[in-house]
C-alpha positions in Angstrom: -12.6 23.1 35.2 -13.0 19.5 36.2 -11.3 16.9 34.1 -13.6 14.6 32.1 -14.3 11.2 33.6 -13.0 8.1 31.9 -16.4 7.4 30.3 -16.7 10.9 28.9 -15.1 12.7 26.0 -13.0 15.8 26.4 -16.2 17.8 26.1 -17.6 16.1 29.2 -20.6 14.6 27.4 -21.1 11.0 28.5 -21.2 8.5 25.7 -20.9 11.0 22.9 -19.1 9.4 19.9 -17.5 11.1 16.9 -17.3 9.2 13.6 -14.5 10.1 11.3 -15.8 10.7 7.8 -13.0 10.4 5.2 -15.2 12.1 2.6 -14.4 9.7 -0.2 -17.9 9.3 -1.5 -17.2 11.5 -4.6 -13.7 10.2 -5.2 -12.4 7.7 -7.7 -9.4 5.6 -6.7 -7.0 3.4 -8.7 -5.0 0.9 -6.7 -2.3 -0.8 -8.9 -1.6 -4.4 -8.3 -4.9 -4.9 -6.5 -6.0 -8.4 -7.5 -4.7 -9.9 -4.2 -2.8 -9.1 -1.0 -2.3 -5.6 0.2 -3.6 -4.1 -3.0 -6.9 -6.0 -2.8 -7.3 -5.1 0.9 -6.7 -1.4 0.1 -9.2 -1.4 -2.8 -11.8 -3.0 -0.6 -11.3 -0.6 2.3 -11.4 2.5 0.0 -14.7 1.1 -1.5 -16.1 0.6 2.0 -15.3 4.2 2.7 -17.3 5.3 -0.3 -14.8 5.7 -3.1 -15.4 4.2 -6.5 -12.4 2.0 -7.0 -10.5 0.7 -10.0 -9.0 -2.7 -9.5 -5.8 -3.1 -11.5 -4.0 -6.2 -12.6 -2.7 -8.1 -15.6 -5.1 -11.0 -15.4 -8.8 -10.3 -16.2 -10.2 -13.1 -14.2 -8.4 -12.2 -11.0 -9.3 -8.5 -11.4 -12.9 -9.3 -12.0 -13.0 -11.6 -9.0 -11.8 -8.8 -6.7 -14.2 -6.3 -8.3 -17.1 -8.7 -7.8 -16.2 -9.1 -4.1 -16.3 -5.3 -3.7 -19.6 -5.0 -5.5 -21.1 -7.8 -3.4 -20.2 -5.8 -0.3 -22.1 -2.8 -1.7 -19.1 -1.0 -3.2 -18.5 0.4 -6.7 -15.6 -1.2 -8.7 -14.3 -1.2 -12.3 -11.2 -3.0 -13.6 -8.2 -1.8 -15.5 -5.7 -4.2 -17.1 -2.2 -3.5 -18.2 1.5 -4.3 -17.6 2.9 -1.2 -15.9 6.4 -2.4 -16.7 6.1 -0.8 -20.2 4.7 2.5 -21.5 2.0 0.8 -23.6 0.6 -1.3 -20.8 0.6 1.7 -18.4 -1.2 3.9 -20.9 -3.7 1.1 -21.5 -4.4 0.8 -17.7 -4.7 4.6 -17.4 -7.2 4.7 -20.2 -9.4 2.0 -18.7 -9.1 3.6 -15.2 -10.4 7.0 -16.5 -13.1 5.6 -18.8 -15.8 6.4 -16.2 -14.3 9.5 -14.7 -11.0 11.1 -13.6 -8.8 9.4 -11.0 -8.6 11.4 -7.7 -6.5 8.9 -5.8 -3.6 6.9 -7.0 -2.2 4.1 -4.8 1.0 2.8 -6.3 1.1 -0.6 -4.9 2.2 -2.8 -7.8 5.6 -4.4 -7.3 7.8 -7.4 -7.9 9.9 -9.4 -5.5 12.5 -12.1 -6.0 14.6 -13.5 -3.1 18.1 -13.4 -4.5 21.7 -13.2 -3.2 24.1 -10.6 -4.3 25.6 -13.2 -6.6 22.3 -14.2 -8.1 21.1 -10.6 -8.5 22.6 -9.8 -11.9 22.5 -6.4 -13.6 19.5 -7.6 -15.6 17.7 -8.5 -12.4 18.4 -5.1 -11.0 17.1 -3.4 -14.2 13.9 -5.5 -14.2 13.3 -4.8 -10.5 13.8 -1.1 -11.0 11.6 -0.9 -14.0 8.7 -2.9 -12.4 9.0 -1.4 -8.9 10.0 2.2 -9.6 9.4 3.3 -13.1 6.0 1.6 -13.2 4.9 4.0 -10.5 6.5 7.0 -12.3 4.5 6.1 -15.4 1.2 6.2 -13.5 2.1 9.4 -11.8 2.9 11.1 -15.2 -0.3 9.8 -16.7 -2.7 10.7 -13.8 -1.3 13.3 -11.5 -1.4 16.3 -14.0 -5.2 16.1 -14.1 -5.3 16.0 -10.3 -3.1 19.2 -10.2 -5.5 20.9 -12.7 -8.5 20.1 -10.5 -6.7 21.2 -7.3 -7.2 18.0 -5.3 -5.6 14.6 -5.4 -3.8 11.9 -3.4 -0.8 9.8 -4.3 0.1 7.0 -1.9 3.1 4.9 -2.5 3.5 1.5 -0.8 7.0 1.2 0.4 8.6 -0.9 3.1 11.0 -1.1 6.0 13.8 -2.5 3.9 14.1 0.9 2.3 15.9 2.1 5.3 17.0 -1.2 6.9 18.2 -3.3 3.9 19.3 -6.8 4.2 22.2 -8.5 2.6 19.9 -10.6 0.5 17.6 -9.4 -2.4 19.6 -6.2 -2.7 17.8 -5.2 -6.0 14.5 -5.2 -4.1 15.8 -3.3 -1.1 17.1 -0.6 -3.4 13.8 -0.2 -5.3 12.0 0.3 -2.0 14.4 3.1 -1.1 13.7 4.7 -4.6 10.0 4.4 -4.0 10.3 6.3 -0.7 12.5 8.9 -2.3 10.4 9.6 -5.4 7.3 10.0 -3.2 8.9 12.8 -1.2 10.3 14.4 -4.3 6.8 14.4 -5.8 5.4 16.0 -2.7 7.8 18.9 -3.1 6.8 19.2 -6.8 3.1 19.3 -5.8 3.6 22.2 -3.3 0.5 24.4 -3.2 -1.6 22.3 -5.7 -3.9 20.5 -3.3 -2.4 17.2 -4.2 -0.4 15.3 -1.6 2.1 12.5 -1.9 3.0 10.1 0.9 4.4 6.7 1.7 2.9 3.9 3.7 5.7 1.6 4.9 4.5 -1.9 5.9 6.4 -4.2 8.2 6.0 -8.0 7.7 2.3 -8.5 6.8 0.5 -11.8 6.7 -0.3 -12.1 3.0 -0.4 -15.5 1.4 3.2 -15.4 0.1 4.6 -14.4 3.5 2.7 -17.1 5.4 3.8 -19.7 2.9 7.5 -18.6 3.2 7.4 -18.7 7.0 5.8 -22.1 7.1 8.5 -23.4 4.7 11.2 -22.1 7.0 9.6 -23.4 10.1 10.7 -27.1 10.2 14.4 -26.5 9.8 14.3 -23.7 12.4 12.2 -25.6 15.0 9.4 -23.0 15.1 6.7 -25.6 15.4 4.0 -27.1 13.3 0.8 -25.1 13.7 0.5 -21.5 12.5 0.0 -20.3 16.1 3.4 -21.8 17.1 5.2 -20.8 14.0 3.8 -17.3 14.0 5.0 -16.5 17.5 8.5 -17.9 17.0 8.9 -16.5 13.5 8.1 -13.0 14.7 10.8 -13.2 17.4 13.4 -14.6 15.0 12.6 -12.5 11.9 10.8 -9.3 12.8 10.8 -8.5 16.5 8.4 -5.7 17.2 6.5 -4.0 20.0 3.2 -5.8 19.0 4.9 -9.2 18.9 3.0 -10.3 15.8 2.9 -9.9 12.0 0.6 -7.2 10.6 -2.7 -7.7 8.8 -3.5 -6.4 5.3 -6.4 -4.3 6.6 -4.0 -2.4 8.9 -2.0 -1.2 5.9 -5.2 -0.5 4.0 -6.5 1.7 6.9 -3.4 3.8 6.8 -3.8 4.3 3.1 -7.4 5.2 3.5 -6.7 7.8 6.1 -4.0 9.5 3.9 -6.6 9.6 1.1 -9.2 11.5 3.1 -9.7 15.2 3.8 -8.4 14.9 7.3 -4.9 14.2 5.9 -4.6 17.3 3.8 -1.8 18.6 6.0 0.3 15.4 5.6 2.6 15.4 2.5 6.0 14.0 2.0 5.6 11.7 5.0 6.4 8.1 5.6 3.8 6.3 7.8 5.3 3.2 9.3 2.8 0.4 9.9 5.2 -2.2 11.3 4.3 -2.8 14.9 7.4 -0.8 16.0 9.8 -3.2 14.2 13.3 -2.7 15.5 15.0 -4.9 12.8 14.1 -7.3 10.0 15.8 -10.5 9.1 13.6 -11.1 6.0 
């Protein structure tokens, strides 16, 4: 058998293309913390793949803005409001999310970050970080996953991070919550064995959301990284997050990994951590 030429597929048919259909057109997805950043990018990509999405946040105007952007692009979007850091707010968000149908996909993205030293990170800071970053996700899992189990299909994707396994000496309370998010997602996968519901982690590297770009530009003058974003970007990557791609990631690159895990093609992936970090070897963030 002759090998296929470079302009042919493995089946030897010149120019034949195969489109991956994630089969999300009959699915309903809730993305927590999706009024901006990675959450908004994920909600928009799931909508583009055909899912009806629920944009979650605590501010109605911001949630409605993201939902309008999705609708303007031809997608379907509702909103759900509620503070996931307490039982009442989580229940309120779940009620709104399921008002027009059951949730098939839960993306636990909502989280909270404060750059603190070990001295500044008091026990109260640790408790707040754990409640917002870990228990909030547990609340939504408890509220929404039992119905997925009953229907025999569902996806839970937790957004984690590289600091879960390579923690820094700063913001220890945040590092620890990322590790807990990774751990609970794998434990949930074991719990959901044989149910048709999967649980996975997408672990981003340094992604250029607004807050990250602002932080890097603030650090740039004192560190001599340059003045323009092009200069600063190149030098900041080398100093803070050296990786094989030699750049920061983009929100859509995280969203694409989430979307894949939500589709039918990912049914055999559960309890996994998908790193989307350019091959980061260490982080100084």
